[in-house]
N, C-alpha and C positions, 0 to 999 in steps of 0.2 A: 494658509493651511498650517504652516509651522511658524511659531514665533518664540524666540528665546529673549528673555528680558533680564539683563544683568546677572547672567549665570556664572556662578563660581563653583569649583569643585576642588576641595582641599584634601590632602592626604597627610597623615603623620608618618614620617619615616624616621625612626629613632627619636632623636630630640628635636628634629626639624619638621617644619610644615612645608609641603610641596603644593604650590598653587597650579594644579593641572589645567584648570580653566579659570581665567582671571577677568571676569566682567564681560562675558560674551553677550552681544546683542546681535540677533540674526533673524531675518524673515525669509522663508522659502515658499514660493508660490507652488500651487498644485501643478504638476506636470513638468517642473523644472528638471534640468540635468546639471547637477552641481558636483564639482570635484573639490576635495579638501587635500591640500598638499602642505609639506613642511618637513623639517628635519625630525629625526627620532626624538621623542620626548617633548614635542611641541604641543601635544594635547589633541591630536587628530583622532586617535582611537577612543580617547575619553569622551570627546564630543560625540562620536558616532554611537558609543554605548549609551550615552545619555539620551540621544535622539531615539534610540531603539528601546528605551525604558528598561535597559539592563542595569542602569545605575541612576542614582538620584543626585541632584545638585546639593551642594552645601548651602547655597543661597540662590535666590532668583526664581523666576517662573518660566515654565515651559507650557506653551499653549499648542494643542493639537486640535485642529478643526474647531477652534474657539473655546476649547475646554482646558482649564489649567490642570494638566495631568499630574503635576507635582503634588496635588492635594489628594490623589487617589491612593487607596490602600494597595498593598502588594498584589492582592488577588484581583482588584479592579484593574491595575496596570497590566497584569498578565492577560486579562480578558481583552483589553484594548490592543496589546501587542500581538496577540494571536490572530486578530482580525484585520488590523490596520497596517501592520509592518512585516515585511519579509527581510530575511538576512542571508547574505552570502559571505562566506569567510574564506580566507586564504587556505586554511587547513581542512576545508570542506565540512568537517564536523558531522559526518554521517555516522550512524550507529553501525559498528562493524558486523554485528550478528544478524542484522536485518537485511533483507534484499533491497534492491533499488526501489521497487514498488512499495515495500513496507516503510522505507524511509520517507517517501513522498506522502504516504498515507497518514503519517503521524500527526501533522497539524489538523487534519480533518477529524481524527479520533478525539483530539483534545478539544475541538470545537463542537463535539457531539453530533457530527454528521452521520446519518444512518449508513450502514454498510452498503445497502443497495445503491446509494448515491455515491459513496466513496469510490467503489471499484471502477465505474466508468470514468469518473473524473481523473483518477490516477492514470488509467490507461490512456486517456486523451492527452494528459500532460506529458507523459513519456513519449507518446507518438509525435507530439508537436516538436520535441527536441531530438528526434531521430533515435530514440531509445526503446522503441516498442519491443525489440528483441532482447533487451537487457534487463527487463523487469525482475526476473528471478535471480539475477546475478548479485552476489555480495560485493561490497565496495572494493575488496582486495582483488576481485576478478575484473575490475574496470580500469581503464586508463585514467590518467589525471583529468583529461578533458571530459571524459564521460562522467566521472565523479562530480565534477563541477556542474555539469548539466543536470545531474540528479539533484544537486543542491539547489539549482535554480528552480527546478520543478517543485521541490519541497517549499522553497521560499515564496512561490507564487500560487500554490495550490488553493489557498484560501482567498485569492483575489484581493490582495492588499492594495492600499493606495500609495504606499511608500516602500521602496526597495533600497536597503542599505547594503553596500558592497565594500567590504574591508579587504583591500589587496586581492581582488578576486582572481587575478592572473599571476600572483606571486609564485605559485608552485607549478606553473605550466610553461611549456615551451612556447615559442613565438606563435606558431600556427594555431595551437590549441587556445592560446591566450586571445588571439584576434577573433577566433570563432566565438568564444565566450563573450567578448566585448560586443560583438555584433548582435548576439542574442539579447543581452540586457539593454542595449541601446534600442533595439527594436521594441522592447517592452516600453521604454520611455516614449518612443514615437507613438505608441498606442495610448499614451496618457498617464503612464505610471511615473510618479516622482522618483527620480534616481539620484542617490547621494553616494558618491564614490570616494573612498579614502585610498590614496596610492602614493608610493614613493617614486613611481615611474612617471617622469615628466611628460613623456609622449602620450601615455594613457591619460594623464590629467588634462592635457591640452585638448582632448577630444570633447570635453564638456563645454557647454555654452557659457557656464558661469564657473569661475575658479576662485576658490578661497586659498589663501596662504596663511598658515599659522606659525607663530614663533612664541615660545615661552607662555603658552596658554592664552594667547591673544590672536585675534584676526588682524593681520597686518596689511592684507590687501584683499579686495573683493572686486573682481573684474567680470564683466559680462559681454559676450559677443554673440551676434546672431550669425550662425553658419551651420553648414551640414557637418555631421560627424566625420572628421578626417581619419584616414588610415595612416598609421605610422609608416615611415619609409622601410622598405625591405632591408633585411640584414645583408 
C-alpha cells in the first residue's frame, strides 16, 4: 500500500544542510498498526508529514497504492490527501470559530459532497464518538478529550485508508489519552492503516510494528503479533 524508496529530505539552516530524512526505505501493508519512535530531531514528524503529502522529499519515490505520488502536482496531491489520508494532531487543529459539527463537515465540503449527504454523515460520526450532544459546541467549550474525538471524526469522515496520528495523546490526561487510543485502535481493527508518531514508549509499544528513528534513519523495525496492550495504571 505504501512504499518509500531512498527518501531524502534536506533543509538549509543558515549555512548548513540538515538531513531530516537520510535514505529511508519503508513498506507498509494495508491495515498495519505502526508506531514511529525516537528522540526529538530524529525525523519522525518529517516522515509523517511526507507520508501525509504535507511535504515533498528532496529525492526518492513515494508510492501510494502503486502510484508514485511524488510526481503529482500540488493540486493532485491535495485531492489524494483529502480522500486517502486522515490526520490527528497533538494540538487538535480545530477551527476555533466553527462548531464541532462544522469542523467535522469541512473535509466533506472540500470533497464536494452535497449538503444533503453531509449532514447525516456528520451526525453519524459524532454519535459514534459519543458527541451527539456536542455538535453545536465550539472547540473552547469542549474538554481536551472531546476535542480530540472531534478531530478523529474529522479525520475519518471521508473514510480514508490511512490514519496518521502525531502525538495524539500529548495534550490529554491519562484517562482521556487511553480513550482516544482505544478509539483509533478500534479503527485499525476495522481495517484502517494506522501510523502513530509518539514520544511515549508505552503508547508506542501498543503497536504491532515499531520503528525507531535516529538522525533521519530507521535504526530498528520490529514486528510482533499481539493484541493492543493497555499501559499500566498510574
